C-alpha positions as CSV (number, residue, x, y, z in Angstrom):
1,M,112.6,107.5,104.7
2,K,112.9,106.2,108.3
3,P,109.8,106.1,110.5
4,S,111.6,108.2,113.2
5,E,112.1,111.0,110.6
6,L,108.4,110.8,109.7
7,R,107.2,110.9,113.4
8,D,109.1,114.2,113.9
9,K,106.9,115.9,111.2
10,T,103.5,117.5,111.8
11,D,100.3,116.1,110.4
12,D,100.2,118.8,107.7
13,E,103.8,118.1,106.6
14,L,103.0,114.4,106.4
15,S,99.9,115.0,104.3
16,E,101.9,117.2,101.9
17,L,104.7,114.6,101.7
18,E,102.1,111.9,101.0
19,T,100.7,114.0,98.1
20,Q,104.2,114.5,96.7
21,L,105.0,110.8,96.9
22,R,101.7,109.9,95.2
23,D,102.4,112.4,92.4
24,R,105.9,110.9,92.0
25,L,104.4,107.4,91.8
26,V,101.9,108.4,89.1
27,K,104.7,109.9,87.0
28,L,106.8,106.8,87.4
29,Q,103.8,104.6,86.3
30,V,103.2,106.8,83.3
31,A,106.9,106.6,82.3
32,R,106.9,102.8,82.7
33,A,103.7,102.5,80.6
34,A,105.3,104.7,77.9
35,S,108.3,102.2,77.8
36,R,110.7,104.9,79.0
37,S,113.6,103.8,81.1
38,T,112.7,104.0,84.8
39,N,114.2,103.0,88.0
40,T,111.9,100.1,89.0
41,S,113.3,100.0,92.5
42,E,111.6,103.3,93.3
43,F,108.1,101.8,93.1
44,P,108.2,99.7,96.3
45,R,110.2,102.3,98.1
46,I,107.6,105.0,97.4
47,R,104.7,102.7,98.2
48,R,106.3,101.8,101.6
49,D,106.9,105.4,102.4
50,I,103.2,106.2,101.7
51,A,102.2,103.3,103.9
52,R,104.4,104.5,106.7
53,I,102.9,108.0,106.5
54,K,99.3,106.7,106.5
55,T,100.1,104.4,109.5
56,I,101.6,107.3,111.5
57,L,98.6,109.5,110.7
58,H,96.2,106.8,111.6
59,Q,98.0,106.1,114.9
60,R,97.9,109.8,115.8
61,A,94.2,110.0,114.9
62,S,93.2,107.0,117.0
63,G,95.5,108.0,119.9
64,Q,97.8,105.1,119.5
65,A,101.0,107.1,119.0
66,S,103.8,104.9,120.3
67,A,105.8,106.3,123.2
68,P,109.6,106.4,122.8
69,A,111.5,103.7,124.7
70,S,112.8,104.8,128.1
71,A,116.6,105.0,128.5
72,D,117.7,102.9,131.4
């Protein structure tokens, strides 16, 4: 998911999305541990999306939300 898409969401939506991604990650980890076929490329993608969400929430909480670039 692109950071610009995430920045358009509210804090509540981001928190809900983070919860959903964490649940998905746990399910994938269980499937991998049970030796069931899983798409291993999803692990880093989901972890990156969670990190992006946490970064945006932290920036908003600390007042560091980045301003969009001005069009010249």
